[in-house]
Backbone as JSON Lines, residues from 0, in Angstrom:
{"i":0,"aa":"X","n":[94.6,93.52,86.72],"ca":[93.3,94.46,86.5],"c":[92.98,94.22,87.52]}
{"i":1,"aa":"X","n":[91.39,94.61,87.89],"ca":[91.1,94.5,89.15],"c":[89.74,94.71,88.61]}
{"i":2,"aa":"X","n":[88.45,94.18,89.44],"ca":[87.16,94.71,89.27],"c":[86.77,95.55,90.25]}
{"i":3,"aa":"X","n":[87.51,95.77,91.23],"ca":[86.74,96.5,92.49],"c":[87.48,97.67,92.62]}
{"i":4,"aa":"X","n":[87.57,98.76,93.36],"ca":[88.46,99.78,94.04],"c":[89.4,98.73,94.67]}
{"i":5,"aa":"X","n":[89.0,98.27,95.66],"ca":[90.09,97.6,96.76],"c":[90.76,96.69,95.47]}
{"i":6,"aa":"X","n":[90.44,96.08,94.81],"ca":[91.51,94.99,93.98],"c":[92.22,95.87,93.15]}
{"i":7,"aa":"X","n":[92.12,96.95,92.86],"ca":[92.84,97.6,91.58],"c":[94.14,98.13,93.1]}
{"i":8,"aa":"X","n":[93.46,99.15,93.85],"ca":[94.46,99.56,94.99],"c":[95.25,98.52,95.27]}
{"i":9,"aa":"X","n":[95.13,97.38,95.53],"ca":[95.78,96.49,96.7],"c":[96.66,95.56,95.32]}
{"i":10,"aa":"X","n":[96.59,95.47,94.2],"ca":[97.31,94.57,93.27],"c":[98.75,95.03,93.23]}
{"i":11,"aa":"X","n":[99.62,94.08,93.54],"ca":[100.94,94.42,93.79],"c":[101.23,95.1,92.88]}
{"i":12,"aa":"X","n":[102.28,95.89,93.3],"ca":[103.01,97.34,92.63],"c":[102.23,98.17,91.72]}
{"i":13,"aa":"X","n":[100.71,98.06,92.08],"ca":[100.19,99.18,91.66],"c":[100.3,100.56,92.18]}
{"i":14,"aa":"X","n":[100.16,100.77,93.34],"ca":[100.32,101.9,94.2],"c":[101.63,101.39,95.24]}
{"i":15,"aa":"X","n":[102.21,102.4,94.99],"ca":[103.78,101.97,96.21],"c":[103.22,102.12,97.54]}
{"i":16,"aa":"X","n":[102.51,102.86,97.82],"ca":[102.28,102.92,99.41],"c":[101.8,101.64,100.06]}
{"i":17,"aa":"X","n":[100.78,100.58,99.07],"ca":[101.04,99.4,99.77],"c":[101.76,98.1,99.23]}
{"i":18,"aa":"X","n":[102.99,98.91,98.88],"ca":[104.32,97.75,98.88],"c":[105.16,97.76,100.6]}
{"i":19,"aa":"X","n":[104.95,96.73,101.02],"ca":[105.76,96.73,102.1],"c":[106.87,96.98,102.32]}
{"i":20,"aa":"X","n":[107.84,97.49,101.39],"ca":[109.04,98.13,101.51],"c":[108.96,99.3,101.32]}
{"i":21,"aa":"X","n":[107.8,100.14,101.05],"ca":[107.53,101.73,101.0],"c":[107.64,102.58,102.0]}
{"i":22,"aa":"X","n":[108.28,103.72,102.35],"ca":[108.15,104.23,103.19],"c":[106.84,104.76,103.68]}
{"i":23,"aa":"X","n":[105.82,104.6,102.74],"ca":[104.36,105.2,103.44],"c":[103.2,103.76,103.66]}
{"i":24,"aa":"X","n":[104.15,102.67,103.53],"ca":[103.3,101.7,104.03],"c":[102.96,101.37,105.55]}
{"i":25,"aa":"X","n":[103.48,101.9,106.41],"ca":[103.23,101.74,107.87],"c":[102.09,103.02,108.32]}
{"i":26,"aa":"X","n":[102.17,104.25,107.47],"ca":[101.31,105.16,107.63],"c":[100.09,104.95,107.09]}
{"i":27,"aa":"X","n":[100.16,104.01,106.36],"ca":[98.82,103.58,105.26],"c":[98.23,102.61,106.35]}
{"i":28,"aa":"X","n":[98.88,101.76,107.2],"ca":[98.35,100.86,108.14],"c":[98.01,101.57,109.16]}
{"i":29,"aa":"X","n":[98.46,102.33,109.85],"ca":[98.07,103.05,111.24],"c":[96.91,104.31,111.0]}
{"i":30,"aa":"X","n":[96.32,104.22,110.05],"ca":[95.13,105.46,109.37],"c":[94.14,104.99,110.88]}
{"i":31,"aa":"X","n":[93.6,106.01,111.13],"ca":[92.63,106.34,112.15],"c":[91.18,106.61,111.34]}
{"i":32,"aa":"X","n":[90.38,105.32,111.13],"ca":[89.32,105.78,110.25],"c":[88.26,106.83,111.29]}
{"i":33,"aa":"X","n":[88.7,107.04,112.29],"ca":[87.78,108.02,113.07],"c":[88.37,109.45,113.13]}
{"i":34,"aa":"X","n":[89.64,109.46,112.49],"ca":[90.2,110.46,112.62],"c":[89.47,111.65,111.57]}
{"i":35,"aa":"X","n":[89.33,113.15,111.63],"ca":[88.42,113.93,110.78],"c":[88.95,114.13,109.48]}
{"i":36,"aa":"X","n":[90.42,114.25,109.45],"ca":[91.04,114.2,107.99],"c":[90.54,113.28,107.43]}
{"i":37,"aa":"X","n":[90.96,111.56,107.89],"ca":[90.39,110.34,107.15],"c":[88.85,110.6,106.58]}
{"i":38,"aa":"X","n":[88.09,111.01,107.54],"ca":[86.48,111.3,107.05],"c":[86.51,112.09,105.84]}
{"i":39,"aa":"X","n":[86.89,113.06,106.0],"ca":[86.91,114.17,104.66],"c":[87.57,113.83,103.62]}
{"i":40,"aa":"X","n":[88.76,112.86,103.75],"ca":[88.78,112.42,102.39],"c":[88.02,111.42,102.05]}
{"i":41,"aa":"X","n":[87.58,110.43,102.76],"ca":[86.44,109.37,102.67],"c":[85.39,110.16,102.06]}
{"i":42,"aa":"X","n":[84.84,110.94,102.06],"ca":[83.76,111.7,102.01],"c":[84.01,112.23,100.42]}
{"i":43,"aa":"X","n":[85.58,112.57,99.93],"ca":[85.9,113.25,98.87],"c":[85.65,112.16,97.99]}
{"i":44,"aa":"X","n":[86.2,111.02,98.35],"ca":[86.49,109.75,97.66],"c":[85.0,109.4,97.32]}
{"i":45,"aa":"X","n":[84.36,109.24,98.07],"ca":[82.86,108.55,97.79],"c":[82.05,109.71,96.77]}
{"i":46,"aa":"X","n":[82.66,111.08,96.82],"ca":[81.86,111.84,96.11],"c":[82.06,111.65,94.34]}
{"i":47,"aa":"X","n":[83.53,111.3,94.32],"ca":[84.23,111.11,93.15],"c":[83.46,109.71,92.68]}
{"i":48,"aa":"X","n":[83.36,108.64,93.35],"ca":[82.85,107.4,92.99],"c":[81.27,107.52,92.39]}
{"i":49,"aa":"X","n":[80.68,108.4,93.29],"ca":[79.39,108.82,93.11],"c":[78.9,109.86,91.53]}
{"i":50,"aa":"X","n":[79.87,110.11,91.4],"ca":[79.92,111.08,90.04],"c":[79.98,112.34,90.32]}
{"i":51,"aa":"X","n":[79.72,112.67,91.8],"ca":[79.3,114.07,92.0],"c":[80.5,114.64,92.09]}
{"i":52,"aa":"X","n":[81.62,114.31,91.73],"ca":[82.88,115.3,91.78],"c":[83.31,115.6,90.22]}
{"i":53,"aa":"X","n":[83.85,116.43,89.77],"ca":[84.24,116.44,88.37],"c":[85.28,115.75,88.13]}
{"i":54,"aa":"X","n":[85.37,115.02,86.72],"ca":[86.82,114.09,86.73],"c":[87.74,114.6,85.92]}
{"i":55,"aa":"X","n":[88.98,115.75,86.74],"ca":[89.53,116.5,86.14],"c":[90.75,115.7,85.05]}
{"i":56,"aa":"X","n":[90.72,114.29,85.14],"ca":[91.43,113.65,84.44],"c":[91.14,113.34,83.19]}
{"i":57,"aa":"X","n":[89.67,113.73,82.83],"ca":[89.49,113.7,81.53],"c":[88.94,111.73,81.23]}
{"i":58,"aa":"X","n":[88.46,111.24,82.29],"ca":[87.94,109.72,82.23],"c":[89.47,109.07,81.91]}
{"i":59,"aa":"X","n":[90.44,109.44,82.23],"ca":[91.83,108.33,82.27],"c":[92.03,107.19,82.96]}
{"i":60,"aa":"X","n":[92.72,106.27,82.52],"ca":[92.34,105.14,83.33],"c":[94.13,104.57,83.57]}
{"i":61,"aa":"X","n":[95.05,105.65,83.57],"ca":[96.47,105.12,83.78],"c":[97.18,106.42,84.13]}
{"i":62,"aa":"X","n":[97.81,106.16,85.08],"ca":[98.34,107.49,85.37],"c":[100.03,107.23,85.69]}
{"i":63,"aa":"X","n":[101.08,107.98,86.12],"ca":[102.34,107.82,86.54],"c":[102.78,109.1,86.92]}
{"i":64,"aa":"X","n":[103.68,109.24,87.89],"ca":[104.59,110.41,87.98],"c":[105.52,110.56,87.05]}
{"i":65,"aa":"X","n":[105.45,111.97,87.05],"ca":[106.55,112.17,85.86],"c":[107.9,111.71,85.82]}
{"i":66,"aa":"X","n":[108.63,111.52,86.96],"ca":[110.16,110.95,86.6],"c":[110.04,109.15,86.42]}
{"i":67,"aa":"X","n":[109.01,109.02,86.16],"ca":[108.92,107.42,85.79],"c":[108.45,107.4,84.39]}
{"i":68,"aa":"X","n":[109.04,106.52,83.72],"ca":[108.7,106.26,82.31],"c":[108.19,104.94,81.81]}
{"i":69,"aa":"X","n":[106.84,104.28,82.1],"ca":[106.7,103.06,81.52],"c":[106.33,103.16,80.12]}
{"i":70,"aa":"X","n":[106.63,101.7,79.43],"ca":[106.79,101.54,78.54],"c":[105.24,101.8,77.43]}
{"i":71,"aa":"X","n":[104.18,101.87,78.21],"ca":[102.96,102.04,77.7],"c":[102.63,103.62,77.54]}
{"i":72,"aa":"X","n":[103.62,104.5,77.99],"ca":[103.36,105.59,78.11],"c":[103.23,105.98,76.82]}
{"i":73,"aa":"X","n":[102.13,107.35,76.24],"ca":[102.64,108.07,74.92],"c":[102.43,109.28,75.26]}
{"i":74,"aa":"X","n":[101.13,109.81,74.68],"ca":[100.93,111.55,75.32],"c":[99.82,111.58,75.88]}
{"i":75,"aa":"X","n":[100.36,112.3,76.94],"ca":[99.02,112.14,78.21],"c":[98.03,112.73,77.81]}
{"i":76,"aa":"X","n":[97.06,112.36,78.44],"ca":[95.7,113.55,77.88],"c":[95.94,114.45,79.1]}
{"i":77,"aa":"X","n":[96.37,114.46,80.13],"ca":[96.18,115.95,80.92],"c":[97.47,115.63,81.94]}
{"i":78,"aa":"X","n":[97.83,116.63,82.51],"ca":[98.97,116.68,83.89],"c":[98.57,117.69,84.54]}
{"i":79,"aa":"X","n":[98.53,116.54,85.87],"ca":[98.0,117.33,86.99],"c":[99.11,117.0,87.9]}
{"i":80,"aa":"X","n":[99.71,118.4,88.16],"ca":[100.71,118.26,89.43],"c":[102.26,117.69,88.76]}
{"i":81,"aa":"X","n":[102.84,116.51,89.32],"ca":[103.58,115.8,88.94],"c":[103.4,114.73,88.47]}
{"i":82,"aa":"X","n":[101.9,114.37,87.92],"ca":[101.47,113.14,87.66],"c":[100.85,113.36,85.86]}
{"i":83,"aa":"X","n":[100.96,112.42,85.23],"ca":[100.58,112.44,83.92],"c":[99.5,111.55,83.52]}
{"i":84,"aa":"X","n":[98.45,111.33,83.15],"ca":[97.08,110.59,83.11],"c":[96.82,110.63,81.53]}
{"i":85,"aa":"X","n":[96.45,109.23,81.67],"ca":[96.44,108.59,79.73],"c":[94.99,108.15,79.75]}
{"i":86,"aa":"X","n":[94.7,108.16,78.63],"ca":[93.42,107.17,77.98],"c":[93.8,106.62,76.78]}
{"i":87,"aa":"X","n":[92.99,105.38,76.85],"ca":[93.16,104.4,75.38],"c":[94.44,103.76,75.56]}
{"i":88,"aa":"X","n":[94.78,103.41,76.92],"ca":[96.37,102.47,76.69],"c":[96.2,100.89,76.42]}
{"i":89,"aa":"X","n":[97.16,100.78,75.48],"ca":[97.24,99.54,75.14],"c":[98.34,98.68,75.31]}
């Protein structure tokens, strides 16, 4: 699991961009916190965390890309682009 956003995001194999063998790993490591795009994304994330932005996942706790088929996946709550979101995953 994880008790904080950081713990969840950095959990091994949780988000592929943090896997050292992922093609996006170095891009994530090289992010410039002073870049305007980074600051814009940070504001959006903070608004989501603060509840100021609508949750378009309907409170989902799990998700995956549509080309992956985890054994826990049942009927998705919502589909956004190529990602399927789920509630009440056991």
